[in-house]
C-alpha positions in Angstrom: 0.0 0.0 0.0 1.1 3.5 -0.7 -0.3 6.3 1.4 -0.3 9.8 0.0 1.4 12.2 2.3 -1.1 14.3 4.3 -1.2 18.0 3.7 -3.8 20.6 4.2 -4.5 21.4 0.5 -4.8 17.9 -1.0 -7.1 15.1 0.3 -5.6 11.8 1.5 -5.6 8.8 -0.8 -4.5 5.2 -0.5 -3.1 3.2 -3.4 -2.4 -0.5 -4.0 0.0 -2.1 -6.5 -1.9 -4.8 -8.6 -1.4 -6.8 -11.7 -3.9 -6.5 -14.5 -5.0 -10.1 -15.4 -7.6 -9.0 -17.9 -6.2 -10.6 -21.1 -7.8 -8.4 -23.7 -7.5 -4.8 -22.5 -5.4 -2.3 -20.7 -6.9 -0.7 -17.6 -6.8 3.0 -18.0 -7.1 5.9 -15.6 -10.6 6.0 -14.1 -11.6 2.5 -14.9 -12.7 0.2 -12.1 -11.3 -3.3 -11.5 -12.2 -6.2 -9.2 -10.1 -8.7 -7.4 -9.8 -11.8 -9.6 -11.5 -14.2 -7.3 -12.5 -16.5 -10.1 -9.3 -17.4 -12.0 -6.1 -16.2 -10.2 -7.4 -16.1 -6.6 -4.1 -14.6 -5.3 -4.9 -11.2 -4.0 -2.6 -9.5 -6.6 -4.5 -9.8 -9.9 -7.4 -7.6 -10.8 -9.7 -7.9 -13.8 -12.8 -6.5 -15.5 -15.9 -6.4 -13.2 -18.3 -9.3 -14.1 -20.1 -12.1 -12.4 -18.9 -12.9 -8.9 -16.2 -10.3 -9.2 -18.9 -7.6 -8.8 -18.8 -8.4 -5.0 -15.0 -7.9 -4.8 -14.2 -4.3 -5.9 -10.5 -3.7 -5.9 -10.3 0.0 -6.8 -10.0 2.6 -9.5 -7.0 2.7 -11.9 -4.9 5.9 -11.6 -2.7 5.0 -14.6 -2.7 2.8 -17.7 -1.9 -0.8 -16.7 -1.4 -3.1 -19.7 -2.5 -6.7 -19.5 -0.1 -8.8 -17.5 1.7 -5.7 -16.0 1.7 -4.1 -12.6 0.3 -0.7 -11.7 -1.5 1.5 -9.2 -5.1 1.5 -8.3 -6.7 3.8 -5.8 -8.5 2.1 -3.0 -9.5 5.0 -0.7 -10.2 8.7 -1.0 -11.3 11.5 -3.4 -10.9 10.8 -7.1 -12.0 13.4 -9.6 -12.3 11.3 -12.8 -13.8 7.9 -12.0 -15.7 6.2 -14.8 -19.4 5.8 -13.9 -22.7 5.0 -15.8 -25.1 7.8 -15.1 -28.2 5.6 -15.3 -31.4 5.9 -17.3 -32.5 9.1 -15.6 -35.1 7.4 -13.6 -35.1 8.0 -9.8 -34.0 4.4 -9.2 -30.8 4.5 -11.3 -29.6 8.1 -11.6 -26.4 9.0 -9.9 -27.0 11.7 -7.4 -24.8 13.3 -4.7 -24.2 10.8 -1.9 -25.4 7.8 -3.9 -23.5 4.6 -3.2 -21.9 3.1 -6.3 -21.6 -0.5 -7.3 -21.1 -2.5 -10.5 -23.4 -3.5 -13.3 -23.2 -7.0 -14.8 -20.0 -6.4 -16.8 -18.2 -3.1 -17.1 -15.2 -0.9 -16.2 -17.6 1.7 -14.8 -19.5 2.0 -11.5 -23.2 2.9 -11.3 -25.8 3.9 -8.8 -27.2 1.3 -6.5 -30.8 1.0 -7.8 -33.3 1.2 -5.0 -35.6 -1.7 -6.1 -36.4 -5.1 -4.6 -34.1 -7.0 -7.0 -31.1 -4.8 -6.1 -31.8 -4.9 -2.4 -31.7 -8.7 -2.5 -28.5 -8.8 -4.5 -25.1 -9.5 -2.7 -23.3 -7.3 -5.2 -24.3 -4.0 -3.9 -23.9 -4.6 -0.2 -20.4 -3.1 -0.1 -20.3 0.0 -2.3 -17.1 0.8 -4.1 -17.6 4.5 -3.9 -19.9 7.4 -3.0 -20.8 9.8 -5.8 -20.1 13.5 -5.5 -21.1 14.8 -9.0 -20.5 14.3 -12.7 -17.8 16.5 -14.4 -20.3 17.4 -17.2 -23.5 17.9 -15.4 -25.5 18.8 -18.5 -24.8 15.5 -20.4 -23.5 12.8 -18.1 -26.2 12.7 -15.4 -28.6 10.7 -17.5 -26.3 8.7 -19.7 -26.6 4.9 -19.5 -24.9 3.4 -22.6 -21.7 5.3 -22.3 -19.8 6.1 -19.1 -18.6 9.5 -18.0 -16.3 10.9 -15.5 -17.5 11.6 -11.9 -16.0 13.0 -8.8 -16.3 10.2 -6.2 -15.0 9.1 -2.8 -13.4 5.6 -3.4 -14.2 3.1 -0.6 -12.6 -0.2 -1.5 -10.7 -0.9 1.7 
């Protein structure tokens, strides 16, 4: 773990060195990854969020990490450019300030925890990976669903 030095003008952050085990893509800054609890099961490898990995958020990449290489992900603290899916615009899926974020079925982006009976019964949203602050482009991103945008968040993957 790497702890950012505390100072009065920059929020604290915590980082972890991981290995990207996702074989077909480079993790890029702002993309989320999960601990590879299905294939590698070693506490070092992270991969694209899907299936059971949705319940094991590792953190948000802070640099490009090519497949098979090591790099930094952020596991705690303020991040100004995390990838998130804004939702359909309905009250149950829209990302709002303070909304807990979790992972959809398969993606590199987080989304709001929908407040419906199916989501409340799911194990995948019990431990949110982040808390939303606001989108960087409030006019367009707040209701996007098919493409992800950048959001300010508080990462909570410890």
